[in-house]
N, C-alpha and C positions, 0 to 999 in steps of 0.2 A: 225806383228801378234804375239801375245803372246801365248806360249804353256804352258798349265797347266799340271804339273806333280804331280800326287798323291804320297805322301810319307808316309809310315807308320813306326812308331818307333818300333824297336824290343824290346823284353823283356829286353835284356841286356842294351839297350839305356835308357829305362824307369827306370831301377834300378839305373844306374849311375846318371840320373837326380834327382831321389828321394834322393840319397845319398848327392848330391850337395845341395839340399834344406835343409838338416839337418846340414850343416856345420856352424861353428861359423861365424857370420856376421862380427866380428871384423877382421877376417883374409881373408875376401872376396876379390877376384880379379875381376876386370871388364873383359869383353871379350877382350878388347883392350890390357890390361896389360897381360892377359894370353897368347895371341898371341905373344906379344912382348917377353915374357920370352921363349916361344917355339922357336921363331926365333933365339934368342941369344944362346939357348942351342943346337939346332939341325941345325942351319943355313938354316932354311926354307925360 
């Protein structure tokens, strides 16, 4: 049985996402690359 969880973005989350949309696409990182870098930096 699948449980549906409603999730609402906070104003801070929306601001961060909007800032990301404005970033230069030539320096864009994929989600996978971003996670890889975080793992390397913080040992996650």
